[in-house]
C-alpha positions in Angstrom: 17.2 -20.6 -10.1 16.6 -20.3 -5.8 20.4 -19.9 -5.4 20.9 -17.0 -7.8 18.4 -15.2 -6.3 19.1 -15.5 -2.9 23.2 -15.5 -3.2 22.2 -11.2 -4.9 22.5 -8.5 -3.1 20.2 -6.4 -4.0 17.0 -8.1 -3.5 16.1 -8.9 0.2 15.9 -12.3 1.7 14.5 -11.8 5.1 11.5 -9.5 5.5 10.8 -7.5 8.0 7.0 -7.2 10.3 6.6 -4.3 8.8 5.9 -5.7 5.9 3.8 -8.6 6.5 1.3 -5.7 8.4 1.8 -4.0 5.0 -0.1 -6.9 3.3 -2.2 -7.2 6.7 -3.3 -3.5 5.6 -4.0 -4.1 1.9 -6.1 -7.4 2.3 -8.2 -5.1 4.7 -8.4 -2.8 2.2 -9.4 -4.8 -0.3 -12.0 -6.0 2.3 -14.1 -2.5 2.9 -14.2 -2.2 -0.2 -16.1 -5.2 -1.3 -18.4 -4.1 1.3 -20.5 -1.3 -0.2 -19.9 -2.8 -3.4 -21.5 -5.7 -3.2 -23.6 -3.9 -1.1 -22.6 -5.6 2.7 -22.4 -4.5 5.9 -24.6 -0.9 5.6 -21.6 1.9 7.9 -19.2 -1.1 8.9 -16.7 -0.8 5.3 -16.0 3.3 6.9 -14.4 2.1 9.3 -13.0 -1.3 8.0 -11.6 1.7 5.3 -10.2 3.3 8.4 -8.5 0.5 10.1 -6.9 -0.9 6.8 -5.3 2.0 6.0 -3.9 3.1 9.1 -3.0 -0.7 9.2 -0.9 0.4 5.8 0.3 3.3 6.6 1.8 2.2 10.0 3.2 -0.9 8.2 4.5 1.5 5.8 6.9 3.9 8.3 8.0 0.8 10.0 10.1 -0.9 6.6 13.4 -0.5 6.5 13.9 2.6 3.5 17.9 1.6 3.1 17.2 -0.1 -1.0 20.4 -1.0 -2.7 19.6 1.8 -5.3 18.8 4.9 -5.5 14.9 4.8 -7.7 14.4 1.9 -5.4 14.3 4.0 -2.8 12.0 6.6 -4.0 9.5 4.3 -5.0 10.2 2.8 -1.5 8.7 6.0 -0.6 6.2 6.2 -3.2 4.6 3.4 -1.1 4.0 5.7 2.0 3.0 8.3 -0.1 0.4 6.1 -1.8 -0.3 4.2 2.4 -1.2 8.2 2.5 -3.6 8.9 -0.6 -5.6 6.2 1.1 -5.8 8.0 4.3 -7.3 11.1 2.4 -9.7 8.7 1.1 -10.8 8.3 4.6 -11.9 11.8 6.1 -13.2 11.5 2.6 -15.2 8.4 3.7 -16.0 9.8 6.5 -17.1 14.1 5.5 -21.0 14.6 4.7 -20.5 16.7 2.3 -18.4 14.5 0.5 -20.5 12.8 -2.6 -19.4 8.5 -3.2 -17.0 8.9 -5.9 -14.7 11.1 -3.8 -12.7 8.3 -1.4 -14.1 6.0 -4.3 -11.0 8.1 -6.4 -8.4 8.3 -3.4 -8.6 5.4 -3.3 -8.2 4.6 -7.0 -4.9 6.9 -6.8 -3.6 4.5 -3.8 -4.3 1.4 -6.1 -2.6 3.4 -9.1 1.0 3.9 -7.0 0.9 0.4 -5.4 0.2 -0.9 -9.0 3.0 1.0 -10.4 5.5 0.4 -7.8 5.3 -3.6 -7.3 5.2 -3.3 -11.2 8.7 -1.4 -11.3 10.2 -1.9 -8.4 12.0 -5.7 -9.5 13.9 -3.6 -12.4 15.2 -1.3 -9.9 16.2 -3.9 -8.0 17.7 -5.6 -10.2 19.4 -2.4 -11.8 22.6 -0.9 -9.9 22.5 3.2 -9.5 
């Protein structure tokens, strides 16, 4: 099974450092969202959320965009837009006139995009244009 995966040219065998940075950014976002839901840390979650969104955006921008299929390339760009959506949520987390539902809506929208891409990417990598 592993030999077929390694021999397949459509699945990247080596991950770049940017993928690891993006994964760390997602974990920081998860920790930041857990803080207000558990009522821990006061307003520190905003700064943690901002740091996670920034780390994720840097990771997504630095990731290699060359993909074997057209659909996979589009999904890779959609991941970058998810990071931008998280950054828009940072704006509403710090904006004084915003309700808590505003930043949470952007967080959920970015999460939905992430889930969609993670489910659609394997099939996009298997198919050829």
